[in-house]
C-alpha positions as CSV (number, residue, x, y, z in Angstrom):
1,M,-26.1,2.1,23.3
2,I,-24.6,2.4,19.8
3,N,-22.0,-0.5,20.9
4,K,-25.0,-2.8,21.8
5,I,-26.6,-2.1,18.4
6,I,-22.9,-2.9,16.5
7,S,-23.0,-6.5,18.7
8,V,-26.7,-7.2,17.7
9,I,-25.9,-6.5,14.3
10,L,-22.7,-8.6,14.2
11,T,-24.4,-11.2,15.9
12,V,-27.1,-11.7,13.4
13,L,-24.5,-10.7,10.1
14,F,-22.8,-13.7,11.5
15,A,-25.5,-16.5,12.5
16,V,-26.7,-16.1,8.7
17,D,-22.8,-16.1,7.0
18,S,-22.7,-19.2,9.6
19,F,-26.0,-20.4,8.2
20,F,-24.6,-20.3,4.3
21,C,-21.0,-21.0,5.6
22,G,-22.6,-25.1,6.2
23,F,-23.6,-25.4,2.3
24,M,-20.3,-24.7,1.4
25,T,-18.1,-27.3,2.9
26,C,-14.8,-26.4,0.9
27,N,-14.8,-23.2,1.9
28,R,-15.2,-23.8,5.6
29,I,-13.1,-24.3,8.6
30,K,-14.1,-27.0,10.9
31,I,-13.2,-25.2,14.3
32,E,-13.2,-27.9,17.5
33,K,-13.0,-27.4,20.8
34,S,-9.9,-28.7,22.7
35,D,-9.0,-29.8,25.9
36,E,-5.5,-30.5,25.1
37,T,-2.6,-28.2,27.0
38,V,0.2,-28.8,23.8
39,G,2.2,-25.7,23.7
40,Y,1.8,-23.3,20.9
41,Y,3.2,-20.5,19.5
42,V,2.1,-17.7,20.5
43,D,1.4,-15.2,17.7
44,G,-0.3,-12.0,19.4
45,K,-2.8,-11.0,22.0
46,S,-5.1,-8.7,23.1
47,E,-4.9,-5.8,24.9
48,N,-6.5,-7.3,28.1
49,G,-4.6,-10.4,27.5
50,L,-7.5,-12.6,27.4
51,I,-7.7,-13.6,23.9
52,R,-4.4,-15.1,22.7
53,Y,-3.7,-16.7,19.2
54,G,-0.9,-18.8,17.1
55,V,-0.1,-22.4,15.3
56,E,0.9,-25.2,17.0
57,G,4.8,-25.4,16.1
58,S,8.0,-23.5,16.5
59,G,7.3,-21.4,14.2
60,N,5.0,-19.7,11.4
61,L,6.9,-21.5,8.5
62,F,5.5,-24.5,7.5
63,E,5.9,-27.1,4.6
64,P,3.3,-27.5,1.9
65,D,1.1,-30.0,2.5
66,E,2.1,-30.1,6.0
67,S,-0.7,-29.9,8.5
68,I,-1.5,-26.8,10.2
69,K,-3.2,-26.6,14.0
70,V,-4.5,-23.4,14.6
71,V,-4.9,-22.4,18.0
72,I,-7.4,-19.2,19.6
73,E,-7.9,-19.1,23.2
74,C,-10.7,-17.3,24.6
75,S,-11.5,-16.6,28.3
76,D,-12.7,-13.1,28.2
77,P,-16.0,-13.4,30.0
78,K,-17.5,-10.3,28.0
79,L,-17.8,-13.1,24.8
80,Y,-18.9,-16.2,26.3
81,D,-22.4,-17.3,24.5
82,T,-21.1,-15.4,21.8
83,R,-20.0,-16.4,18.5
84,V,-16.7,-15.7,16.8
85,K,-15.8,-15.4,13.3
86,V,-13.0,-16.8,11.2
87,T,-11.2,-16.7,8.1
88,L,-8.4,-17.8,6.6
89,V,-6.8,-16.2,2.9
90,S,-4.0,-16.3,1.0
91,E,-3.9,-14.0,-2.4
92,Q,-0.8,-16.7,-3.4
93,A,-2.1,-19.6,-2.9
94,K,-5.9,-18.6,-3.7
95,M,-7.3,-19.6,-0.6
96,S,-10.9,-18.3,1.0
97,K,-12.3,-20.0,4.1
98,R,-13.9,-19.5,7.0
99,G,-15.6,-21.0,10.0
100,Y,-16.8,-20.2,13.3
101,F,-17.3,-21.0,16.8
102,K,-18.7,-20.1,20.1
103,A,-16.9,-19.1,22.8
104,K,-18.0,-20.7,26.1
105,S,-17.0,-20.4,30.0
106,D,-16.4,-24.1,30.1
107,C,-14.0,-24.2,27.2
108,S,-10.6,-21.6,27.1
109,R,-8.9,-23.1,23.5
110,Y,-10.5,-23.4,20.0
111,T,-8.3,-25.5,17.1
112,F,-8.8,-25.8,13.4
113,C,-6.4,-27.6,10.8
114,F,-5.5,-26.5,7.4
115,S,-2.8,-27.4,4.1
116,S,-1.8,-26.3,1.2
117,S,0.1,-28.1,-1.5
118,K,0.9,-24.7,-3.2
119,N,3.2,-21.7,-1.4
120,G,1.3,-18.8,0.2
121,I,1.0,-16.2,2.8
122,F,-2.1,-17.3,4.7
123,T,-3.7,-14.9,6.9
124,V,-5.7,-16.2,9.9
125,K,-8.5,-13.8,11.3
126,I,-10.4,-13.4,14.6
127,L,-13.4,-11.1,14.4
128,T,-15.7,-10.7,17.8
129,V,-18.9,-9.4,18.1
130,D,-17.5,-6.4,19.9
131,N,-16.5,-5.9,16.7
132,N,-12.7,-6.4,17.4
133,E,-10.1,-8.2,15.1
134,Y,-7.0,-9.5,15.5
135,S,-5.0,-11.5,13.0
136,F,-1.5,-13.3,12.2
137,N,0.2,-14.8,9.1
138,I,1.4,-18.3,8.8
139,G,4.0,-18.6,5.9
140,V,3.6,-22.0,3.7
141,M,7.2,-23.0,1.5
142,P,9.5,-25.6,1.3
143,R,12.0,-25.6,3.5
144,N,15.1,-24.6,1.3
145,K,18.5,-26.3,1.7
146,M,21.0,-23.8,2.4
147,A,22.5,-21.8,-0.3
148,G,25.4,-22.3,-1.6
149,S,29.1,-20.8,-1.4
150,E,28.5,-18.7,-5.3
151,F,26.9,-16.3,-4.0
152,L,25.6,-15.5,-0.4
153,Y,22.3,-15.0,0.3
154,G,22.0,-12.1,3.1
155,I,19.5,-10.6,5.9
156,Q,20.2,-8.6,8.5
157,P,18.2,-9.2,12.0
158,Y,19.6,-7.5,14.5
159,L,20.4,-9.9,16.5
160,M,22.3,-7.6,18.5
161,R,19.7,-5.7,19.1
162,A,18.4,-8.8,20.8
163,K,21.0,-9.7,23.0
164,C,22.0,-6.7,24.6
165,W,19.4,-4.1,24.6
166,T,16.3,-4.0,26.0
167,E,13.1,-6.6,25.8
168,N,11.7,-4.6,23.3
169,D,14.2,-5.3,20.8
170,C,12.9,-9.4,21.6
171,I,10.2,-11.5,20.1
172,P,7.5,-10.2,22.5
173,G,7.2,-13.3,25.2
174,M,11.0,-14.9,24.7
175,N,14.4,-13.8,26.3
176,S,16.8,-12.7,24.3
177,D,18.9,-16.3,23.7
178,E,15.2,-17.3,22.8
179,T,14.9,-14.8,20.1
180,V,18.0,-15.2,18.9
181,K,17.3,-19.3,18.3
182,K,13.8,-18.1,16.4
183,I,15.5,-15.6,14.2
184,L,18.3,-18.1,12.9
185,D,16.0,-20.6,12.6
186,A,13.5,-18.7,10.8
187,A,16.8,-17.7,8.2
188,Q,17.7,-21.1,8.3
189,Y,14.4,-22.5,6.6
190,L,15.1,-20.0,3.8
191,G,18.1,-20.9,3.0
192,V,20.1,-17.7,3.7
193,N,24.0,-18.2,4.0
194,L,25.6,-14.9,5.3
195,V,24.3,-13.0,8.6
196,R,24.8,-9.5,8.4
197,E,25.4,-7.8,11.8
198,D,24.9,-4.7,13.8
199,F,27.4,-2.2,14.8
200,V,30.2,-4.3,16.2
201,G,29.3,-2.1,20.1
202,W,32.9,-1.5,20.4
203,G,32.4,0.6,23.9
204,S,30.2,-2.8,24.6
205,M,33.5,-4.8,24.7
206,Q,35.8,-1.7,26.0
207,S,35.4,0.2,28.9
208,G,38.2,2.6,28.5
209,E,41.6,2.8,27.3
210,G,43.7,0.1,28.3
211,A,40.4,-1.7,29.8
212,E,40.6,-5.5,28.9
213,I,38.1,-6.1,25.8
214,N,35.8,-9.0,26.4
215,F,34.3,-11.1,23.6
216,D,31.6,-12.7,25.4
217,T,28.2,-11.2,23.7
218,Q,30.4,-11.7,19.6
219,D,31.7,-14.5,20.2
220,Y,28.1,-15.7,21.2
221,L,27.1,-14.3,18.5
222,V,29.5,-15.3,15.8
223,N,29.1,-19.1,17.1
224,A,25.6,-19.2,17.0
225,V,25.5,-17.7,13.4
226,N,28.9,-20.1,12.1
227,E,27.6,-23.1,14.0
228,R,24.6,-23.4,11.4
229,N,27.2,-23.0,8.5
230,M,26.8,-19.2,7.7
231,K,28.5,-16.2,7.3
232,Y,29.2,-13.7,9.5
233,N,29.4,-10.5,8.2
234,W,30.2,-7.8,11.1
235,I,30.0,-3.9,10.4
236,L,33.6,-2.8,11.7
237,G,32.5,0.3,12.7
238,C,31.3,3.3,15.5
239,N,34.0,3.8,18.1
240,A,33.1,3.6,22.2
241,G,32.4,7.0,23.3
242,E,34.2,9.7,24.3
243,W,37.2,8.3,25.3
244,S,38.1,6.6,21.9
245,V,37.4,9.4,19.4
246,N,39.9,11.3,17.8
247,K,40.9,14.3,19.4
248,K,40.3,16.6,17.0
249,Y,36.2,15.7,17.6
250,K,36.3,16.1,21.5
251,D,35.5,19.9,22.3
252,G,32.0,19.3,19.9
253,F,31.4,15.9,21.1
254,D,27.8,15.0,21.1
255,P,26.8,12.2,23.0
256,E,23.7,11.1,20.9
257,R,26.0,11.2,17.6
258,L,28.7,9.5,19.7
259,W,28.7,6.4,17.2
260,T,29.8,9.0,14.3
261,Y,33.0,10.3,15.3
262,A,35.5,8.6,13.7
263,P,38.1,7.0,16.2
264,D,41.1,8.0,17.6
265,E,43.7,5.9,15.1
266,E,46.3,4.8,18.0
267,L,43.4,3.7,20.3
268,W,41.2,1.9,17.1
269,D,44.2,-0.1,15.3
270,S,44.7,-1.7,19.2
271,F,41.1,-3.0,19.2
272,V,41.4,-4.0,15.8
273,E,44.2,-5.7,16.5
274,A,43.0,-7.5,19.1
275,L,39.9,-8.9,17.0
276,A,42.1,-9.9,14.3
277,E,43.6,-11.7,16.7
278,H,40.8,-13.5,18.8
279,Y,39.5,-14.3,15.4
280,A,42.8,-15.3,13.0
281,D,41.4,-18.9,12.4
282,N,38.1,-17.9,11.3
283,T,37.5,-17.6,8.0
284,D,33.7,-17.7,8.5
285,I,33.7,-13.9,8.8
286,L,33.5,-10.7,6.6
287,W,35.3,-7.9,7.9
288,E,32.7,-4.9,6.5
289,I,34.9,-1.5,7.1
290,W,32.5,0.9,8.8
291,N,29.0,1.4,7.8
292,E,27.7,4.3,5.1
293,P,31.1,6.1,5.5
294,N,30.4,8.8,3.6
295,W,26.9,9.3,4.7
296,E,25.6,10.4,8.5
297,F,27.0,7.1,9.9
298,F,30.7,8.9,9.5
299,T,31.5,12.4,10.3
300,G,35.2,12.6,9.9
301,T,36.7,13.7,6.4
302,Q,37.5,11.6,3.3
303,D,40.9,10.8,4.6
304,E,40.4,9.8,7.4
305,Y,38.0,7.5,6.6
306,F,40.4,6.0,3.9
307,T,43.4,5.9,6.4
308,L,41.3,4.1,8.8
309,L,39.9,1.4,5.8
310,E,43.7,0.9,4.8
311,N,44.8,-0.2,8.5
312,T,42.3,-2.0,9.1
313,A,42.2,-4.1,5.9
314,K,45.8,-4.4,6.8
315,I,45.8,-5.5,10.6
316,I,43.3,-7.7,8.9
317,K,44.7,-9.6,6.3
318,E,47.9,-9.4,8.3
319,K,46.7,-12.0,10.3
320,N,44.2,-13.7,8.5
321,R,45.8,-13.9,4.5
322,S,41.9,-15.3,3.8
323,A,40.4,-13.5,5.8
324,Y,37.4,-11.5,3.4
325,V,37.6,-7.8,4.3
326,Y,35.6,-5.3,2.0
327,S,34.6,-1.7,2.3
328,G,32.0,0.0,3.8
329,G,28.8,0.1,2.6
330,L,28.2,3.3,0.6
331,A,25.2,5.0,1.0
332,V,23.4,6.5,-2.7
333,A,26.0,4.8,-3.9
334,E,25.0,6.6,-7.3
335,R,26.6,9.3,-7.0
336,E,29.4,11.1,-8.7
337,S,31.4,12.2,-5.4
338,N,31.5,9.1,-4.1
339,L,34.1,8.4,-6.6
340,P,36.9,8.5,-4.2
341,Y,35.6,6.0,-2.6
342,Y,35.3,3.8,-5.2
343,N,39.2,5.0,-6.4
344,K,40.6,4.2,-2.8
345,A,38.8,0.6,-3.1
346,S,40.3,-0.3,-6.2
347,E,43.8,1.0,-5.1
348,L,42.9,-1.3,-1.9
349,I,41.9,-4.0,-3.8
350,N,44.8,-3.8,-6.3
351,K,47.3,-4.3,-3.5
352,G,45.3,-7.6,-1.9
353,L,44.3,-5.9,1.3
354,L,40.4,-5.5,0.0
355,D,38.1,-8.4,-1.7
356,N,35.9,-6.0,-2.7
357,F,33.7,-2.9,-1.7
358,G,30.4,-2.4,-0.6
359,Y,27.3,-0.3,-1.4
360,H,23.6,0.1,-0.5
361,N,20.4,1.0,-3.0
362,H,17.3,1.6,-0.9
363,D,16.0,3.3,-4.5
364,F,12.4,2.8,-5.6
365,D,11.7,0.9,-8.9
366,D,11.7,3.4,-10.7
367,K,15.0,4.8,-9.6
368,Y,16.8,1.5,-9.1
369,F,18.1,0.1,-13.0
370,N,18.8,3.8,-13.6
371,N,20.8,4.0,-9.9
372,M,22.6,0.2,-10.7
373,S,23.5,1.7,-13.9
374,Q,25.4,5.1,-12.7
375,M,27.1,3.5,-9.6
376,Y,28.4,0.6,-11.9
377,S,29.9,3.0,-14.2
378,L,32.1,4.7,-11.9
379,A,33.2,1.9,-10.4
380,G,34.8,1.2,-14.1
381,E,36.1,4.8,-14.5
382,A,37.7,3.8,-10.7
383,G,39.3,0.7,-12.3
384,I,37.1,-1.8,-10.2
385,K,36.7,-5.3,-12.0
386,V,34.9,-7.5,-9.2
387,G,30.9,-6.5,-8.7
388,G,30.5,-5.2,-5.3
389,I,28.4,-6.8,-2.0
390,N,25.0,-5.0,-2.3
391,S,25.5,-5.3,1.8
392,E,22.4,-3.4,2.9
393,S,18.8,-3.0,0.4
394,G,15.5,-2.5,1.2
395,I,12.5,-0.7,0.5
396,V,9.8,0.6,1.7
397,G,7.2,-1.5,2.2
398,A,9.1,-4.8,1.9
399,D,7.5,-4.7,-2.0
400,A,7.7,-8.7,-2.6
401,A,8.6,-8.0,-6.2
402,F,11.1,-5.6,-6.0
403,I,12.7,-7.4,-3.2
404,A,12.6,-10.8,-5.6
405,E,14.5,-8.4,-8.7
406,K,16.8,-6.4,-6.1
407,A,18.2,-10.3,-5.2
408,L,18.2,-11.3,-8.7
409,Y,20.4,-8.1,-10.1
410,T,22.5,-8.0,-7.9
411,R,24.1,-11.7,-8.6
412,S,23.4,-10.6,-12.8
413,K,26.3,-7.8,-12.3
414,G,28.3,-10.2,-11.0
415,A,28.1,-9.0,-6.9
416,D,29.1,-11.9,-4.3
417,G,26.4,-10.8,-2.2
418,F,23.1,-9.3,-1.1
419,V,21.7,-8.6,2.3
420,S,18.3,-8.0,2.0
421,F,17.1,-5.2,4.9
422,S,15.7,-5.7,6.8
423,F,14.5,-8.5,8.6
424,R,12.5,-8.1,11.6
425,K,10.1,-4.9,12.8
426,N,10.8,-4.2,16.0
427,P,8.1,-4.1,18.8
428,E,8.3,-0.1,19.3
429,P,6.4,1.3,16.5
430,E,8.7,4.0,16.2
431,S,11.5,1.6,15.1
432,D,13.0,3.1,11.9
433,I,13.8,0.2,10.5
434,N,9.6,-1.6,10.2
435,D,9.3,-0.2,7.2
436,F,12.0,-2.1,5.8
437,A,10.9,-5.7,8.0
438,F,10.3,-8.7,6.1
439,F,8.9,-9.7,9.2
440,D,6.9,-9.0,11.8
441,E,8.0,-8.5,15.9
442,Y,6.7,-12.2,16.1
443,L,8.2,-13.7,12.7
444,Q,5.1,-13.7,11.3
445,P,6.1,-13.3,7.0
446,T,5.1,-11.0,4.5
447,E,4.8,-11.6,0.9
448,A,8.6,-10.3,0.9
449,V,9.2,-13.6,3.1
450,L,8.1,-15.4,0.1
451,S,9.5,-14.0,-2.9
452,Y,13.4,-14.0,-1.3
453,A,12.7,-17.4,-0.3
454,T,11.5,-18.4,-3.9
455,V,14.5,-16.3,-5.2
456,I,17.2,-19.0,-2.6
457,R,15.1,-21.5,-4.0
458,F,15.9,-21.7,-7.3
459,L,19.4,-19.9,-7.6
460,G,20.9,-21.0,-4.1
461,Q,22.4,-23.9,-5.7
462,A,22.5,-22.4,-9.5
463,T,25.2,-21.7,-11.6
464,F,25.2,-18.4,-13.3
465,E,25.9,-18.4,-16.8
466,K,25.6,-15.7,-18.7
467,N,22.9,-12.5,-19.4
468,L,20.7,-12.6,-22.3
469,S,18.9,-9.3,-21.9
470,D,20.1,-6.4,-19.9
471,S,17.6,-3.3,-20.1
472,E,15.5,-1.5,-17.5
473,N,11.9,-2.9,-19.7
474,L,13.7,-7.0,-19.9
475,V,16.1,-8.8,-18.1
476,I,17.1,-12.5,-18.7
477,D,19.3,-13.9,-16.9
478,R,20.5,-17.8,-17.6
479,Y,21.2,-20.1,-15.0
480,R,21.9,-24.1,-14.7
481,S,20.7,-25.7,-12.0
482,A,20.3,-29.7,-11.7
483,G,21.2,-30.6,-15.4
484,E,18.6,-28.1,-16.6
485,N,18.3,-24.6,-17.6
486,L,17.1,-21.8,-15.3
487,T,16.0,-18.8,-17.2
488,V,14.7,-16.1,-14.9
489,Y,12.1,-13.1,-16.7
490,Y,11.7,-9.5,-14.9
491,S,11.6,-6.3,-15.9
492,F,12.4,-3.0,-13.6
493,G,9.8,-1.1,-16.1
494,K,6.9,-1.8,-18.9
495,K,5.5,-5.1,-19.2
496,S,6.5,-6.7,-22.4
497,R,6.4,-10.2,-24.3
498,V,8.5,-12.0,-25.0
499,K,9.1,-15.8,-26.9
500,A,9.2,-18.6,-24.9
501,S,11.8,-21.0,-25.1
502,E,12.1,-24.6,-26.3
503,N,11.9,-27.7,-24.3
504,I,10.3,-26.0,-20.8
505,T,9.7,-29.0,-18.7
506,A,8.0,-26.2,-16.1
507,A,7.9,-22.8,-14.9
508,Y,7.1,-20.8,-11.7
509,D,6.0,-17.5,-10.3
510,M,7.7,-15.5,-8.0
511,F,6.1,-17.6,-4.9
512,G,7.2,-20.7,-6.3
513,N,4.3,-22.0,-7.6
514,E,4.1,-23.6,-11.1
515,I,2.1,-22.4,-13.8
516,K,1.9,-22.6,-17.1
517,V,3.4,-21.1,-20.1
518,G,1.7,-20.9,-23.8
519,K,4.2,-19.9,-26.8
520,Y,4.9,-16.1,-25.6
521,I,6.0,-15.1,-21.8
522,T,4.6,-11.5,-20.2
523,V,7.1,-10.3,-18.4
524,S,6.8,-7.6,-15.6
525,E,8.1,-6.6,-12.1
526,K,6.9,-10.1,-11.2
527,P,9.3,-12.6,-11.4
528,I,9.4,-15.6,-13.4
529,Y,12.1,-18.6,-13.5
530,I,11.1,-21.5,-16.4
531,L,13.0,-25.1,-16.2
532,S,14.1,-26.5,-19.7
533,K,16.0,-29.0,-20.8
């Protein structure tokens, strides 16, 4: 009875809203019946599968001013002869529209088109009279050129999980190959030039001591990335099971933690030798030696990791002197206890065995600036003169402004690269990567996609010149881009006002939309990009 009353009330409200909507054509969506059977990119469906929705095309990213066709399929008999409300909203592009259609038994498909001259994340919501709501996101942003070689803008999309694990790691409705392709299509659209991949999967490549090593899966992934002119960041870590573990750890071996144990030195070196030989001619692989070796991912001793690090780097460099090799990204990299890791990295960099050191940060914005300062202080104390690689950097909630700030600041500190963690939600809700994700399981974008793409849009082809201000409350970086000065302003702390530079030709917000600038600029956590002569 209550559901019937709610349905009647919603029907009346829909009718009233629809009546007034007709007088405001600028905010109205014109939804039409469609007899076309053209395929479309599915972005979701109801539990019973009788409502499906998405966009016509191959994905959810579109150029500004491009016509975008939204498709809604409704074949649920319970909704026939009822009104369905549809809204289209983008906070970044300042757009809000709505429209209605009456679901009919003789037509299951309804469409509408829109375009936007401004960049934004556009949320389509579908509300039925039984009070069910369905929604999905569409991104409007320029397709970026791939970032140049001066700096690596990376992502971590878990391609190996999509390829080798279960269908839950694939985009819903797609197989593993289709999923890998769609992920890399989206990455290429953003202009990223580095893909950091999950653990090497030694166990999936070699079944036991002396067994033949199967390169098929890794060749597939390396080639899929390299064919798009992107670098492949290989996390060379994780043992292959009990047979590959250092003998001292076999008595207490726990299969649930098999990936954390220090491997048998001889078996590991033999495996690395085979990898190094197989990929000796490939200079588009970055070799990261283990993941967070100072954390739960490595339960051996420091000395065991240092031996593994040096031996692995030596083997790879002997096969390919041009190979890029760096130490595993350290968790909580600012801690004083990490000094031995920086000392070892410094030693191996000086020997020509390492090209850089790796570090991670998943700090919140109130701690990030100080933690970065402490980390670089430790690296400096160890005698390291390179800027590292921030090979895993995320934030719970994928905060758009903070992700952009971290990418910007990492480059300004002289690092070689930045990897945004993580790229896409896993369809399984309990996945630990979901809170960090840029895209959902269908590759629907969030604001963080737009802000990160904007960083690459402006800095991907730019040359870093100098840092004009480096304090928690005011960071100003100067670049040179296409014959103009590019100045970036942002803050990790309080807002501030600074005098704008002269001869400004254009100014943009953190989503790449043009803004007006007066004599002064208000600097906040949201980066501003200023072009001037």
